[in-house]
C-alpha positions in Angstrom: 117.0 100.7 100.5 119.0 98.1 102.4 121.9 96.8 100.4 121.9 93.3 101.9 118.3 92.3 101.1 115.9 93.2 98.4 112.5 93.9 100.0 109.2 93.0 98.5 105.5 92.8 99.2 104.0 89.5 98.3 100.2 89.2 97.9 99.0 85.6 97.9 95.9 84.3 96.2 94.2 83.7 99.6 94.6 87.4 100.5 97.6 87.0 102.8 100.1 89.8 102.4 103.8 89.3 103.3 106.1 92.3 103.9 109.5 90.6 103.2 112.7 92.5 104.0 113.6 95.4 106.1 112.3 98.2 103.8 109.0 96.5 103.3 108.6 96.1 107.1 109.5 99.7 107.6 106.9 100.7 105.0 104.3 98.7 107.0 105.3 100.4 110.2 105.0 103.8 108.5 101.5 103.0 107.3 100.4 101.9 110.7 101.8 105.0 112.3 100.2 107.2 109.7 96.8 105.6 110.4 97.3 105.9 114.1 97.9 109.6 113.8 94.7 110.0 111.7 92.8 108.1 114.4 94.3 110.2 117.2 93.3 113.3 115.3 89.7 112.1 115.3 89.9 111.5 119.0 90.2 107.7 118.8 92.9 105.8 120.6 94.1 102.5 119.2 95.6 101.4 122.6 97.5 102.9 125.5 100.8 102.8 123.8 99.6 105.0 120.9 99.7 108.3 122.7 100.1 111.5 120.8 103.7 111.9 121.9 104.7 108.3 121.2 103.1 108.2 117.8 104.6 111.6 116.8 108.0 110.4 117.9 107.6 107.2 115.8 106.7 109.4 112.8 109.8 111.5 113.4 112.0 108.4 113.5 110.8 107.6 110.0 110.8 111.1 108.5 113.7 112.6 110.4 111.6 115.5 111.6 110.4 116.5 115.0 106.7 117.1 115.5 104.4 118.6 118.1 100.7 117.9 118.2 100.0 121.3 116.5 101.9 119.9 113.4 100.0 116.6 113.2 98.8 117.4 109.7 102.4 118.0 108.5 103.4 114.7 110.2 100.7 112.8 108.3 101.6 114.5 105.0 105.3 113.8 105.5 104.6 110.1 106.3 102.3 109.9 103.3 105.1 111.3 101.1 107.7 108.9 102.6 105.3 106.0 102.1 104.6 106.8 98.5 108.3 107.2 97.7 109.3 104.0 99.5 106.4 102.0 98.0 107.7 102.9 94.5 111.0 101.2 95.2 109.6 98.0 96.5 108.6 95.1 94.3 105.0 94.0 94.7 104.5 90.4 93.7 101.1 88.8 93.3 101.2 85.0 93.7 
C-alpha cells in the first residue's frame, strides 16, 4: 500500500462507487483487466486496445509475471489472487 495516502472504496447511497487513492485505483484497473481477459478468452473484444498481448502485458505489470496466451487461465487466477489480497487491505465505506 502507498505510504502517502490511505486508499478506500466509497459506496454512496445512490449507487455511485468512488475508488479513492492509488491502491483503490490499481484495484479497479486489475478488476477491469481480469474481466477483459475473461472476455477475450470467450472470443469477445472490448475494443481495439484490448488485444491479447496488451491485456496480458497489463496483467503482468500488476502481478509481476510474464504471460503468453497459453497461460491466460494462470493470468486470470493470479489477478484474482492479487485482487482478493489487495481488497482485504482497502477500507470499504458505505455512505
